[in-house]
N, C-alpha and C positions, 0 to 999 in steps of 0.2 A: 060828731056822730051821735052824741047823747041826745041832741035835739031831734034826730031822726028816729029815736026810739031804740037805738042799738047801744047796749052797754059794752064794756070791753070784752066780757066773756062771749057775748053774741058775735062781736066783731071777729074774735079769734076763731070761733066755730065757722063763721062765714069764710074766712081766709083759708082755713083748713079744708073746707068743702070745695072751694074754688081750686085749690091745689090738686085735689083728687080728680075732679072733673077734667081739668086741663091735662093731667097726665094720662088719664084713661083715653082721652080723645087723641092723644099723640102716640103713645107706646102701643096700645092695642092694635091699631091698624098696621103698624110696622110689623108687629109679631104675626099678624094674620097674613101679611104679604110673604113672610118667610114660611108660611104654611105650618106653623106650630099647632099642635093639637090644642083644643080649648083649655084643658087644665094647665098645660105648660105656658100657654099664652097668658092666662090669668096670673100665674106665678111670676112670669117675667114682667108683666105690667105692674104688679104690686111692688116688686123689688126695684124697678126702675123709677117708681113714683115717689122717690124720697125728696128730691129737690134740696138736699142739704147744702151743697156748695152755693148755688144761686141765692137761696134764702138767707144763708149766713152772711154772704158778701153784701147783699142788698140791705140787710139790717145794719151791718157795720157801716156801710156807706151813709145811710140815713143818720146814724148816731154821730159820726165824725163830721158831717156837714151841717149839723144842727137842725135836721129835718124832723127828728124825733128825739125825745128825751130818754134817760136811762130806763125809766119804767116801761116805756113803749118798746125799747130795744129788748128788754128782758122778756116781755110778752111775745114779741115777734120771734125771738130765738126759741122760746118754748113751743110756739106753734110749729116752727120749722122742725124742731126735734120730734115732736109728736107726729108730724106728717111723714117722718122717716120711720118711726117706731111702729106705729099702728099698721101700715100696710105690710111691713116686714113680718110682724107677728101674725097677721091674717094669712099671709102667703105661706109661712112655715107651718101653720096649724092646719090649713084647709086645702092647700094646693101644691104641696111639695111633691115633685115628681119622684117616682121610684128610681133608685140608683141601681143600674144593672151593670154588673161586672162581666164584661164579655169574655175575659180570660177564664173566669170561673165557669161560665156557661159552656165554653168550648171544652174545658177539662172534664166537666161532669157528663156532657152528652145529654141526649133526650131523656134517658132514664133518670138521671140525677135532677134534671129540670122538673120532672113531675113531682119530686119531693119538695123542691123549693117553691114551685108554682103549681099547687094542686089544681087540677082541672085544665091544665095547659095554659099557654099564653097565646093571645090573639096575635096574629102576624108572625108567629115563629115559623121557621122553615126547617125541614129535615136536614141534618148534617150529612 
């Protein structure tokens, strides 16, 4: 890879980007098929885009079969862990869906909901 102009850091970034693109191309359409709203679809896609199991097993397979050395294994596992951490962090910070306690909503009624959700909630129905 060095001859092609890619150093190890660039290769790690390339692998990380490939993981994200692949996951976006598979999870996003499935979430859309289930008619999840855009924010929840993005949240679900980012959380499902971790690839921890496959990446860890693939790296270990390569190490135990002599396909990669210990340094390469360490780099691959680092990329796998980052590919899980980064999307999860983004999902939690930017796309976390609001948690709605239906029992609390029913107990409060419409008047109580106006306190919790000023301006009303779209899609709410009268009780």
